N, C-alpha and C positions, 0 to 999 in steps of 0.2 A: 504494500500500500504506500502510495506517495505521501510525503509529508505535507499536510494541509497547513496553510497559513491564513490567518484571519485578522481582519481589522475589526473594529467595533462598529456596530450598526446604530447610528445616531441621526435623527432628523431625516430619515428616509434614504440614507446613503452609508456605504462603508467608508470609514475614515480612520486615519491614524493621527489626526490633529490632536495635539495636547496629550498624547498617550505616552506612557512610560515604555520601558524596554520590553521586548518580547519575552514571554514565559513559555518554556518548553512543556509540552504535554507528553508525558512518558507512559508507554505501554507497560503496565506492571508485570506482564508475562515475559516480555523480552527485554525490558529496560531500554528499548529503543525509543527515539523521538518519533511520535506519530503526527505531531502538529505543533503549531506555535500560535499563541494568542497574545494580544497586547494587554499590558497592565493599564487598565483604564484610569485609575487614579481619580483624585478629587476634581481636576479640571474637566475631565470627560464626564464625570457624574453631573457637574453643573450644566454642561452642554446638553446632556440627555434630559435633565429636569426641565431646562428652559424649552427644549423642543417638545417635550410632553405637554408642558403647560400651553404652548401655542396650539398644539394639536387639540388639546382639550377645549380651548376657548374658540378656536377658529376653524378647526378641521371638520370633515364631514361626519365623523363618527357620532359626536353628541347629537346630531340632528337626524340621524337615521332611525327608522322604526326598529323596534325589537326584532321583528321578522326579518328585516334586511340584515341586521347584525347576525342573527341566527344562520342565515344563508351563507354569510362570509365565514363563520365558524365551521359550518358544514364543509365548505370548500377547503378550508385549512385541513380538516380531518381527511378529506379525500387525497390531498397532496401528500400528507404524511403517510397515508396508506400506500400510495403509489411508490413511495421511497422507503418502504419498510426494510427491505434487504440492505440498502445503503446505510440507513440509520442503525440497524442492528450491527453491521460490521464496524461502524464508527464507535458505537458504545462498547462493543467487545474490546476493541483496541485501546480505548481510553481508560476503561475501568477494570478490565480483566474479567468481566462477567461471562458466563457461559451462554451459548446461543439460545438454549431452551429458556433460561430465565429472562434473557433480554427480549426474546420474542413474546414471552408471556407478560412480563411486567413493564420493563422500561419502554419498549416501543409499543407493544400490543396494548398495554394498559393506558398509555397516553392517547393512542388512537381511539380506543374504546371510550375513554372518558370524554374526549373531544366530541365524538358522535353523540354520546348520551346527553351532554349538556347543551349542545346545539339543538337536538331534538326536544329536550325538556323546555328550553326557553321558547322555542318556536311553537310548541303545541300544548304544553301543560301549564304555563304560567300566565295568569291574567294580570296584565300590567295596567295600572291606572295612573293617569297623570295627576289628577286631583282627587282626594278622598271624597267619597259619597256620604250620604247621611247614614245614620244608624239603622239597623234592622231590628224588628221586633220578633222575639221568639218566646216560647212558653217560659223560659227562664229569665226573661227581661230583655233589655236593650243590649245589642252587641253588634258585631260585624268584624270583618277582616279585610284589610286593604294591603295590597302590595304596591308600593309607590316607587317610581323611578326617581331617585334623588342622588345624582352623582355627587361625590364629595370632593373630587379633584384629583390632583396628581400626588402619587405616593412614590417613595423610593424604598425598595425592598431588597434585602440581602437574604436569599433563601438558604436554608440549611443543607440543601442538596444541589446537584448540578442543575 
């Protein structure tokens, strides 16, 4: 497998602007270099946060219907599914996982979750822009509302890849 080299994807493009030195990605089975990624650092984090804020305020996503968003997530699932073998081989070389586990959990699980949530959002969630009035039942007043209330941009460091 050829050594893959990646820049960081910020504001719709791959960039090395304000990045630190490359970090080697080591295959734990062979101890060979399988890839190189850039150390993003705080300057690139600020660039990414600013780009995300612009996208949140001005981009098309906040104005799309839930159904349109679900269709985009579904397309993402289909693209991952079409690249299953490539993703499996990459994960095996990066973390040393076995093919069965990678097919089942790391790649297969991600694809299945993506399909599940895009279907769930598209078909099973009732989205309400403004809450309605209360409903009357034998136990009194009540009601449930799922309201779309975006909170904004967040920066997250996940505990896994």
